[in-house]
C-alpha positions in Angstrom: -24.3 3.5 -36.6 -25.6 4.7 -33.2 -23.4 6.4 -30.6 -24.0 7.1 -26.9 -25.1 10.7 -26.3 -23.3 10.6 -23.0 -20.1 9.7 -24.7 -20.2 12.3 -27.4 -21.1 15.1 -24.9 -18.8 14.1 -22.1 -15.4 15.7 -22.6 -14.0 13.5 -19.8 -13.7 10.7 -22.4 -10.7 12.6 -23.9 -8.8 11.9 -20.7 -8.8 8.2 -21.4 -6.3 6.5 -23.7 -7.2 3.2 -25.5 -4.9 0.8 -27.3 -6.5 -1.6 -29.8 -4.6 -4.7 -30.9 -5.9 -6.7 -34.0 -3.9 -8.2 -36.8 -6.6 -7.0 -39.3 -6.0 -3.3 -40.2 -9.7 -3.0 -41.2 -10.8 -3.8 -37.6 -8.3 -1.2 -36.3 -9.6 1.4 -38.7 -13.2 0.7 -37.9 -12.6 0.9 -34.1 -10.6 4.1 -34.6 -13.4 5.9 -36.5 -16.1 4.6 -34.1 -14.3 5.6 -30.9 -13.2 8.9 -32.3 -16.8 9.8 -32.9 -17.5 8.7 -29.3 -14.9 11.0 -28.0 -12.1 8.6 -27.2 -8.4 8.6 -28.2 -7.2 5.3 -29.8 -3.8 3.9 -30.6 -4.0 1.0 -33.0 -1.5 -2.0 -33.4 -1.6 -4.8 -35.9 1.5 -6.5 -34.4 0.9 -8.0 -30.9 4.6 -7.8 -30.0 4.6 -4.0 -30.9 1.6 -3.6 -28.6 3.3 -5.2 -25.7 6.3 -2.8 -26.1 3.9 0.2 -26.3 2.2 -0.8 -23.1 5.7 -1.0 -21.4 6.6 2.6 -22.5 3.3 4.4 -22.7 0.4 4.9 -20.4 -2.9 3.3 -21.5 -6.1 3.0 -19.5 -7.8 0.3 -21.6 -6.8 -2.4 -24.2 -9.1 -3.8 -26.8 -7.5 -7.1 -27.7 -8.3 -9.6 -30.5 -8.0 -13.2 -29.3 -7.1 -15.1 -32.5 -4.1 -13.3 -34.0 -0.8 -14.0 -35.7 1.9 -14.6 -34.6 0.6 -15.0 -31.1 -2.9 -15.1 -29.7 -4.4 -12.6 -27.3 -4.1 -14.7 -24.2 -0.3 -14.8 -24.7 -0.3 -11.0 -25.1 -2.1 -10.6 -21.8 0.3 -13.1 -20.1 3.3 -11.0 -21.2 1.7 -7.7 -20.1 0.6 -9.1 -16.7 4.4 -9.7 -16.0 4.9 -5.9 -15.7 1.3 -4.3 -15.6 -1.3 -5.8 -13.4 -3.8 -2.9 -13.7 -4.4 -2.4 -17.4 -8.1 -3.0 -18.1 -8.4 -5.5 -20.9 -11.5 -6.3 -23.1 -10.9 -9.3 -25.2 -12.5 -9.3 -28.7 -13.4 -12.5 -30.6 -15.0 -13.2 -33.9 -17.1 -16.0 -32.5 -18.1 -16.8 -28.9 -16.9 -20.4 -29.3 -13.4 -19.1 -29.7 -13.3 -17.4 -26.3 -10.5 -18.8 -24.1 -11.7 -20.9 -21.1 -13.1 -19.0 -18.1 -10.2 -20.2 -16.0 -7.7 -18.5 -18.4 -9.7 -15.3 -18.3 -9.7 -15.3 -14.5 -6.0 -16.2 -14.3 -4.9 -13.4 -16.6 -7.3 -10.8 -15.1 -9.1 -10.1 -18.3 -12.0 -7.9 -17.2 -14.4 -8.6 -20.1 -14.8 -10.1 -23.6 -17.0 -9.1 -26.5 -18.0 -10.6 -29.8 -17.0 -8.5 -32.8 -19.9 -6.9 -34.6 -20.5 -4.2 -37.1 -22.3 -1.7 -34.8 -20.0 -2.0 -31.8 -22.9 -1.1 -29.5 -22.1 -3.8 -27.0 -18.5 -2.9 -27.0 -19.2 0.8 -26.4 -21.3 -0.1 -23.3 -18.3 -2.3 -22.1 -15.9 0.6 -22.7 -18.1 3.0 -20.7 -18.5 0.5 -17.9 -14.7 -0.1 -18.0 -14.0 3.6 -17.4 -16.5 3.9 -14.7 -14.7 1.0 -13.0 -11.3 2.6 -13.6 -12.6 5.8 -12.1 -13.9 4.0 -9.0 -10.5 2.3 -8.5 -8.7 5.5 -8.9 -11.0 7.2 -6.4 -10.4 4.4 -3.9 -6.6 4.7 -4.5 -6.7 8.5 -4.0 -8.7 8.0 -0.8 -6.3 5.4 0.5 -3.3 7.7 -0.4 -5.0 10.6 1.4 -5.6 8.3 4.4 -2.0 7.2 4.3 -0.7 10.7 4.2 -3.1 11.7 7.1 -1.8 8.8 9.1 1.8 9.7 8.4 1.1 13.3 9.6 -0.7 12.0 12.7 2.2 9.6 13.5 4.7 12.3 12.9 2.9 14.7 15.2 2.5 12.1 17.9 6.1 11.0 17.5 7.3 14.6 17.9 5.2 14.8 21.1 6.7 11.6 22.5 10.1 12.7 21.4 9.7 15.9 23.4 8.7 13.8 26.5 11.7 11.7 25.9 14.1 14.6 25.9 12.3 15.8 29.1 13.1 12.4 30.7 16.7 12.7 29.6 16.9 16.2 31.2 15.6 14.7 34.5 17.8 11.6 34.4 21.4 11.9 33.3 21.6 8.1 33.1 18.9 8.1 30.5 20.6 10.7 28.4 21.8 8.9 25.2 20.8 5.5 26.7 17.6 5.1 24.6 19.4 6.0 21.4 21.9 3.3 22.1 19.3 0.7 23.0 17.4 1.5 19.8 20.6 1.3 17.6 21.7 -2.0 19.2 18.2 -3.5 18.9 18.2 -2.7 15.2 21.7 -4.3 14.7 20.5 -7.4 16.5 17.3 -7.5 14.4 19.4 -7.2 11.2 21.5 -10.2 12.3 18.3 -12.1 12.9 17.1 -11.2 9.4 13.9 -9.6 10.7 11.4 -7.9 8.3 11.7 -4.1 7.8 8.5 -3.5 9.7 9.8 -5.4 12.7 13.1 -3.5 12.6 11.0 -0.3 12.7 9.2 -1.5 15.8 12.6 -2.3 17.4 13.9 1.2 16.5 10.9 3.1 17.9 10.5 0.7 20.9 14.1 1.2 21.8 13.8 5.0 21.6 10.8 5.1 23.8 11.2 2.2 26.2 12.0 4.5 29.1 9.3 7.1 28.4 7.5 6.1 31.6 10.2 7.8 33.7 8.5 11.1 32.9 6.2 10.0 35.8 8.9 9.3 38.3 10.1 11.8 40.8 13.4 13.5 39.8 14.6 13.0 43.3 14.5 9.3 42.8 15.9 9.3 39.3 18.9 11.5 40.3 19.5 10.0 43.8 23.3 9.3 44.0 23.0 6.7 46.8 21.1 3.4 47.0 17.4 3.5 46.7 15.1 2.6 49.5 12.6 -0.2 49.0 9.8 2.4 48.6 11.9 4.3 46.0 12.7 1.2 44.2 9.1 0.2 44.2 8.3 3.7 42.7 10.9 3.4 39.9 9.6 0.0 39.0 6.4 1.7 37.9 7.9 3.4 34.8 7.1 0.6 32.3 3.5 0.7 33.3 3.5 4.5 33.1 5.1 4.3 29.7 2.5 1.8 28.5 -0.3 4.1 29.6 1.3 7.1 27.7 1.7 5.4 24.3 -1.5 3.4 24.6 -3.4 6.6 23.8 -2.3 6.3 20.2 -3.1 3.1 18.2 -0.3 3.8 15.8 2.2 2.8 18.5 0.4 -0.4 19.7 3.2 -2.5 18.3 5.8 -1.0 20.7 3.5 -1.4 23.8 5.0 -4.8 24.7 8.5 -3.3 24.4 7.8 -0.4 26.7 5.8 -2.4 29.2 8.0 -5.5 29.4 11.6 -4.2 28.8 12.6 -5.1 32.3 11.2 -8.7 32.1 13.5 -11.7 32.1 13.2 -15.2 30.8 13.2 -16.7 34.3 10.1 -14.8 35.2 11.8 -12.2 37.3 12.1 -8.5 36.6 9.3 -6.1 36.5 6.4 -5.1 36.0 5.8 -8.8 36.8 7.6 -8.4 40.2 5.8 -5.1 40.5 2.4 -6.8 40.0 3.2 -9.5 42.5 3.9 -7.2 45.4 
């Protein structure tokens, strides 16, 4: 029996855990000896129901699964496993190529490969090595995506803190604004809940409500705190704050969803309000 030199010399193979399911104990024993020599750890099961329970309670990277078994066939085993585990890599084993399930079934159940049983197991070893390369690639991609997610969360947190500082600066300038944005945010989320909006939309409402008046950072404190009626010119100036707010948050793509809220929070259904009125001047 020939073994892959790469497998016998690569200690990384010990990190993988394989479960083999076959109702013939002789096949399990042969696979166990073969894979042990190749550096892999194998758990064998002759009862397919027991194998399903093991996959539920233990972590496996790969399943070698016989197709024609008693009391249930391999495709039924996969169907049950896919109800709770979509990622387990499965190689279906068959005693004859004519007994392989239809291609549609293999695709539907996400069976990654199938192999005819043979005494040397050479083809199977190649499939196993290919499977673990694929598993490693998927893991690498997941790790990269997770790192990217964490980086985006850190970036969003840093930008959120910066905008929050600006918001508090606005509140310090304008006593009317103090607490106003928090109330707008809270009421917006309450209304969104009543409308059964998705969580992501509720988040947009929450953040949009908090920052809808951020543009007032660019408005003169004299205008914001003026106790008497504003002149036409002063009113014209204060109407600029939605556009200023839009410009502030447009510098970060992570807040693109709240731009319409910040820019249009003074618009009305009848077409009045501003910045539309501001733009028509």
